[in-house]
N, C-alpha and C positions, 0 to 999 in steps of 0.2 A: 530508441536510439536517435541521437541528434548529432549534427556536425558542430564542432566547437572550434573557433579560431582564436588563437592566442597571439595577440599583438605584443611584440617584444619577447617572443618565445625563446630567443637566444640569450636573453638577459638572465640575471640571477633568479628573480622570482618566477619569471616565465619558464625558465628551464626546469625549475623545481616542480611547478604545476604540470608541465608537459610530462615529466618522468612519472609522476603519480598517475596521470591520465592514461599513460601507456600500459599501466599495470591492470587496467580494467578493460572490459570488452563491451561496455554498454554504449559509450559515446566515442565518436571518432574525432581525434584532435588534428588540427591543422596549425601551422605556424604562419603568421603574416610577417614577412621580412622585406625590408627595403634594401638590404645589403646582400649581394650574392655570395660574398666570401664569409659571411658570418655563420651560416648554417650549412650543413651537408645537404646537397641537392637530392631531394626525394619527392615523391608524389604528394607528400603532406606539407610541403613548403610552397606557399603562395606568395609570389613576389609582387609587391605593391608600391605605388607612389602615393604617399599620404597627402600630397598636394593636389591630387586629382580625384575629386569626389565622385564624378561619374564613373571613373575607372574602378574605384573602390566598390561602388554599388555593383558593378558587373562581377567583380571577384566574389563578393558575398553571394550574389544570386546564382552565378554559374556553379558554385560549389555548395549550394544549399546550406549556407551557414546559419544555423539557428541561434547560436549564442556566441557573443564576442567577449573574451576576457582580455582586458587591456593591462599589460604589464610594462608599458613604456616608462622610461625613466623620467626623473624630474629635471634633468639637465637640458640645456639648450631650449629648443622650441618643441620638444616632444609632446608636452601637454597641450601647449597652445595651438599647434598645428596638427600633428599626427592624431592625437586623441580626439580633439574636437571635430576634425574632419571625419574621423572614423565613426563618431557618434551620429553625425549628420548622414553619413552613408548608410549606417545601420537603420536609422529612422526611415530613410527612403527605400530601403531594400524590402522587397515583397516577401522575403523568406526569413529575415532576421527578427527575432522576438525578444531576445534578452541581451543585456549588456552589463558587464562589470567594469567600472572605471578603475584606473590605477590608484590604489590606496595602500592596503596592506601595512598599516601603521597604527599610530595612536589616533585619538579622536581630536583632530585639529579643530580649534575654534576659529571663527573668522577673524578674531582679534590678532591672530598670528600673522596675518597678511603683512602688517607693517614690518615685522621682523624677517619674514621669509616671503618675498614678493611672488615667487613661483606658485604660492598657494592661490593667487588670483585665478590662475588657470585650473587649479584643482577644484575650486568652488564653481568656476564657470562650467566645468563638465557636469557637475551635479545639477546646476540650473538647466542646462541643455537637456539632461536626461528627464528632468521633471516634466518638461513639455513635449517629450519625444513620443510618448505612447508606448515606449518599450518597457518591459519589466527590467528592473535594475536593482542592484544592491551594492553597498560599500562594505568591503571586508575590513574589520578592525581587529588587530591582534596584539596591540601593545608593542613592546620591544622584542626584536628577534633574539631568542636565546642563543643562537649560533655564535654571536659575537664574543661570548664568554667561554666558549668551548673550542674556538679555533686555536691552533690549526688541526686539532685532533678529530673534530667532528666532521661528518660529511656535510658540506655546505657549498653552495655556489655564490654565497654572499661574499663581497670583498671585506676584509677586516676593517672594523670601525669601533674598536673597544673604547669604553669610557667608564668612569666611576670605580671599577674594580679590575685589578690586574692579578689574576689568579696565579699565573706562572711565577710572578715575582713577589707574591704575598704582600701586595700593597693595595691601598684604596684611597681615592679622593672623592668623598661622597658629597652630593649636592645637598645644601641646607643642613638639616639635622639627621637626614637619612631615614626618617620615619614614615615617609609617604608610601602607600601601597602602589606597586607597579606590576603590570602583567607582562610575563615573559612567555613567548611561544616559539617553539622550534619551527623553522621554515617548512620542513617537510610535513609537520602536523598541520600547519596552515593550509598547505596544498591539499591534504586529505579532506579537510572540511570544505574547501572550495569545490573539489570534485564531487563530494557527497551532496553538496547543496544544489548541484545540477538536477537532482532528482526531485527537488521540492516543487510543488505545484504553484506556490506563491513565495515571493521574496520580500522580506522587510527592507526598508531603505537602508538599514544598518544590520549587517550580519556580524555578530561579535563572537570572538574566539579567545579562549583563555587556556594557555598551557599551565601556568602557575601564577600565583600572586603572592609576592613577598615585598618587604621593604628592603632598601639597600643594607640597613643594619642587619636584618635577618639573613640576607645572602652572605654577608661577611661572616657572621657567626656560624652559619652552616658550613661555609668553606673552611673555617678554622677547625671545626669539629671533624670534618671529613679528612682534612689533610694533616690533622694533629699538629697545628702550628698556630702562631699568632701573626696576624696581619698588622702592618704599619698603616694606621688610618689617620687621615686628616679630613677636615670638612671645609668645602668651599661655600662661603656664604653667598647670598643672592646678590650682594653688592659686587663681589668679585666676578661672579658669573655674568652679571649685567654689563661688565666692561669687555666681555669677549675673552676672558682669561679663565683657565683651569689649571689646577695643579697637574703638571705633566707626569704621566705614568710611563715606565719603560716600554710597555707593550705598544704604546702609541707611536714611538719613534719610527718604526718601519712604514707607518702610514704616510709619512711626509714625502715618500717617494711618489705618491699619487696626488697628494694635496699639500701645498705649501703649509708650513707649520702654523702660521697665523690664521690661514683660512680654516684649517682643521680645528684649531682651538676655538675659533669663533663659532663654528657650527656645533661643536661638542658642548661648548659653554651654554649655548642656546638650548640644545636638546636636554642637557643636564638640568637646566633650570625648569624646563617643562615637566620633568619627572617629579618635581616637587608638588605638583598639583594632581591629586588622585582623580579628579573629574576628567582629566585628560589621559592619563596613563594607566589607570586601573580599569580594565575592560571586563565587564561581566560576561561570562561565556554562555550565552543563550544557545549557540550552536552545539556546545558540548552536551547540553541537556537533550537536544534533538537527536544527536548522534552519539549515544553513550558507548557504542562499541569502539569509537576512536579514542584510544588511550594516549594521552599526550605525555611527552617527556617533561618531567618536573625539574626544577633547579637541583634537587637532591639527586635525581637520576643522572643529570648531566655531570655533577661533581663526582659521583661514584663511578661512572662509566669512563670519563675522560681525564680525571685529575687525581684520583685516589692513589694511583701507583706512580704518578709523575714526580 
């Protein structure tokens, strides 16, 4: 049994991992939180100041934290300050041995830094870990399946749908829609993360795959399951490169959190990335290591959450 600290444990991915961790009795989870009002006060909540590395070291050592799982967001200075300082504290801690940086996504190449500058800090964390002496791994899971089952599926992720609008039977597919993409439910990702805590060695990349289909295959599967025809258009790379996408009805509520132009810019970029199988098709090596973890497939999702809607 080891003590595991989840940084960003009140966020979407962190909360998901915490919930799965609480189902097992092998490892003891703790939440690292810098905001008193974000989480319920319990003995498992450790309040921290990410700007103070010596104080972070004391928190890790005083609570015998063996493993840190970072689920801090990509917004603001969370990666640049909170995560990098936490890596330095974990490196200096006499009790901390393992670290998971905040990833849980596609296989970002360094060339994406020009389009998404926050990836500078994403890759800086990996470089820091390489010289830290800690055991570490990056979890890659492709696209979260949750986005196409909301609001019906249990999920802590905020809605961010793109490409396919199941509720309104519409699709705006990137490119020709024929590139393979990996889709994984957030709670399945969490199950693999918790299972990987028992491994004696971690690879630099831990790959998880719930299902792998092309956009066209997802649409055909949805049409068969719902016994209907979708209205389908294709956004070419030139359109996506200008920061524009064909708007889907399910995206309009998202503008309450993100201005429309900002939302479309991000989704156009991510949509374009799904056209590259080397980035978005994640082979599931962890699935082979943990065959008892049965992932939700796209067909499962459609049958469970959309068939009668």
